[in-house]
N, C-alpha and C positions, 0 to 999 in steps of 0.2 A: 504495499498500500502506499503510496505518496504521502508524504508529511504534510503536505494541504489538507488532505482527506481528516486527518488530526487538529490541522489547527483552525477550519473553519470553522466546527460547529462549537471548537471549545472558545470561541473568541464572541462566538451566536451566544452562547450560555452564559459568559460573562457579561456581554452586553444587556443581557432580560437583567441581572442583577444589578446593574447598576442602573437600566431603567426603572425598576420600582422606586427607586428614588425621585420619578419626575412624573406628576401630577398629568399629565395627558398623554403619557404612554403605556398601550397595555402592555403591561413585561411578559404575562401569562403567554402572552403570545408569541413572544419572541422566546419565551426558553421553550416551548412548546415547538417552535420551527427548530431549536439546537437539538432537540430531541429527534427530530425526525431525520435532520440533515445525519446525525450520527447513525441512525438505522439505517438509512439508503446508501450511506457511505460506506457502511461494513463493517465498523468499530462498534456501535452500541448494541450491547446484546438485549433489546429488548424483547418481548413476545408480543403477536398481534394485541391481543387482551389488553397489556400493558400501555400500550400507543392508543386505543380506543379509549379505555378510560381517563387517561391524562387528556387527550383531545376532546371528550367530551367535558371533563370538568374546567379545562380552560374555556372552553365556550361558556360554561353556565357562570363562570367567576367572571369572564369579559362582559354580557349580557347582567350583571348582577353590578359591576363597576360603573356603566353606563348609567345605569336604571336608578341608582342608588337617591335615596331622597336628599341625603345629607351630605353635601359635598366636603371631602375632606380637606380640613384644616392643614395650611403646609407645616408650620411645625408638629402636630399629631401625624399626620402621614411621618415622616422624618423620623422622629421617636420611634414608631410603630417599626417601618421599614430596617432601623438600626439594630432593633432589638429581635427584629424577625432574623435577619442574618447573622447575629451573632448567634443566637439560638441552635441556627441550621450547622452552621460551623461546628458550634461544640456538639451537638446533637448528631453530624454525622462521623468526629472521631469517635464518639461512641460503639461505630463497628455494626450497626444494627439499621434496619430500616424504622423499626419501632422507637430507638434512641433520635433519630433525623425526625419522625413526627413531633415528638413529644419536644423535643430542644426546639424547633419551629416552632412549634404554639405557646412552651412556654415563652418564648422568648418574646414571641409577638404581644402578649399577654403583659411580660412585663415591660416593655417598651411605651405599650399605652397606657397603664399604669402610670410610670415615672414623670408623662407628659403631662398626667392628670396631678400631681405634686408640686408641676408648676405653677406660678401666679398666676399665668395666661389660662392655663387647660385645666382650673376651677368648672368644672360644670353642673350647673343645674337643674338637673334632670333625673328622670326615675330611672330605675336598675334599670329597666325594659329600654328605654333610649339610650341608655349607656352599652346596654350590649346591641342596640340595632347600630349603632354609632361604631361601636368595635367591629360587626362585623361588617360593614359595609367598609372600613378603613383596614382592616387586616385579611379580609381573604385575596388581593391580589399580592401584597408581598409574600403571602401564606405558601400558597399553590406556584406561585414563581420560584421562591427557592428550593420546594421540592423539588421542582422538574429540573431548574437547570443543576443541582446538586447531582441527583441521579443521573444527570446526562454527563456531567465533568468526572461521575466516580466509574463512569466506563471507560473513560482512557485508558489506553494501555500502561501506561505509568504505574497508576495504581494497582490493578489486579494481576502485574508479571512480578512484581516485589515477591 
């Protein structure tokens, strides 16, 4: 295999991790494109069911992102994305998909509630409204991290050691 077949999907996956910090970019679509590229170029060892699952999840998360009632506050989104990425990296170091999922979700929760502890982050809302705001804010980075890190974990660098 040529080195370009490894580099292009890895760069696209890394771009998805950066894109989740920007408001108007559907990072989950970029992450899924990286997953598809890795499978099409032959180094991603994804089953058909896995690709279908993450494709449907990416579609639903993107629809939720554009149809959500609460536009994400910039600082809230950045705190949530930073927490999600940190939790995903720590979870990936655990070595299992369960630790990756758990770390990603715990990181998103930690980032969200870290913002609510700041002076600008105080929310006068019911618990249900806070949960709705969390869901609208955290869905995109959580699924983007899960897809992109699974794609990056398929690099031959990581499974030939």
